[in-house]
C-alpha positions as semicolon CSV with decimal commas, in nm:
position;residue;x (nm);y (nm);z (nm)
1;M;4,595;5,085;-5,149
2;N;4,389;5,364;-5,014
3;N;4,442;5,703;-5,143
4;P;4,599;5,887;-4,844
5;K;4,319;6,189;-4,894
6;S;4,036;5,934;-4,890
7;I;3,770;5,933;-4,614
8;Y;3,565;5,634;-4,559
9;K;3,236;5,627;-4,374
10;V;3,184;5,286;-4,210
11;I;2,841;5,182;-4,082
12;F;2,837;4,871;-3,876
13;L;2,646;4,665;-3,613
14;N;2,764;4,616;-3,261
15;Q;2,577;4,484;-2,979
16;G;2,225;4,599;-3,097
17;R;2,334;4,942;-3,207
18;V;2,450;5,093;-3,536
19;Y;2,774;5,276;-3,537
20;E;2,892;5,522;-3,792
21;L;3,261;5,596;-3,777
22;Y;3,500;5,791;-4,022
23;A;3,828;5,680;-4,109
24;R;4,123;5,749;-4,332
25;S;4,204;5,364;-4,400
26;V;3,970;5,049;-4,454
27;F;4,076;4,731;-4,603
28;Q;4,046;4,336;-4,597
29;G;4,326;4,229;-4,374
30;N;4,516;3,936;-4,287
31;M;4,259;3,830;-4,031
32;Y;3,999;3,615;-4,214
33;G;3,647;3,744;-4,181
34;F;3,743;4,105;-4,070
35;V;3,757;4,456;-4,215
36;E;4,041;4,645;-4,083
37;V;3,975;5,016;-4,016
38;E;4,257;5,239;-3,912
39;E;4,300;5,622;-3,862
40;L;3,966;5,692;-3,707
41;I;3,856;6,052;-3,754
42;F;3,672;6,257;-3,501
43;G;3,564;6,628;-3,502
44;E;3,793;6,897;-3,416
45;K;3,880;6,937;-3,051
46;S;3,890;7,313;-3,082
47;S;3,522;7,325;-3,202
48;L;3,295;7,545;-2,982
49;L;3,026;7,295;-3,018
50;V;3,035;6,969;-2,823
51;N;2,881;6,656;-2,957
52;P;2,807;6,412;-2,646
53;A;2,759;6,113;-2,910
54;E;3,074;6,170;-3,081
55;E;3,245;6,231;-2,745
56;K;3,117;5,892;-2,627
57;L;3,251;5,707;-2,925
58;Q;3,593;5,900;-2,917
59;G;3,624;5,776;-2,563
60;E;3,523;5,421;-2,654
61;F;3,784;5,420;-2,924
62;S;4,053;5,601;-2,732
63;G;4,415;5,470;-2,787
64;V;4,287;5,216;-3,062
65;R;4,510;5,230;-3,358
66;R;4,328;4,982;-3,557
67;T;3,980;4,816;-3,524
68;F;3,873;4,468;-3,670
69;I;3,513;4,457;-3,750
70;P;3,350;4,130;-3,830
71;L;3,259;4,115;-4,188
72;H;2,906;4,021;-4,130
73;S;2,864;4,314;-3,907
74;V;2,932;4,568;-4,176
75;I;2,635;4,736;-4,327
76;R;2,800;4,977;-4,557
77;I;3,143;5,166;-4,629
78;D;3,142;5,471;-4,836
79;E;3,410;5,674;-4,980
80;V;3,327;6,042;-4,898
81;E;3,463;6,384;-4,967
82;K;3,470;6,505;-4,608
83;E;3,413;6,360;-4,257
84;G;3,078;6,409;-4,078
85;V;2,982;6,325;-3,723
86;S;3,057;5,983;-3,579
87;K;2,761;5,838;-3,405
88;I;2,595;5,558;-3,232
89;R;2,211;5,491;-3,317
90;E;1,981;5,228;-3,173
91;K;1,883;4,977;-3,442
92;G;1,565;5,060;-3,592
93;E;1,572;5,443;-3,480
94;A;1,326;5,671;-3,641
95;G;1,459;5,768;-3,991
96;D;1,672;5,457;-4,009
97;N;1,649;5,282;-4,343
98;I;1,875;4,968;-4,264
99;A;1,694;4,656;-4,298
100;F;1,847;4,355;-4,144
101;L;1,831;3,984;-4,284
102;P;1,698;3,698;-4,055
103;N;1,980;3,536;-3,872
104;V;1,955;3,163;-3,961
105;S;2,177;2,904;-3,779
106;Y;2,214;2,557;-3,887
107;P;2,359;2,278;-3,695
108;P;2,713;2,154;-3,756
109;S;2,603;1,871;-3,963
110;G;2,416;2,071;-4,218
111;K;2,101;1,909;-4,139
112;T;1,788;2,105;-4,025
113;K;1,570;2,007;-3,745
114;D;1,256;1,831;-3,826
């Protein structure tokens, strides 16, 4: 079980973009092949500074109690001391040190094409 004070940074790939979210609860749930992420954390609403990227994410996840991320889309999950700024980056953006494995698909019979 997660420590109630734990904060997790979840980085995953979604529709060609790299999402970085912060949450209080991350676990392997009952739905096979998915990671469950609950209690998403976004910046303080009373803050004077407004971050458009985080606002976009907050709008996208508005009303979401729990999100299920396909296991093969997860790049990294870290337990961190405090939350940072949630964001969406383009894959391969400058300063991005994420390498993607080639996606190889096989026909259902397991035989490769000659």
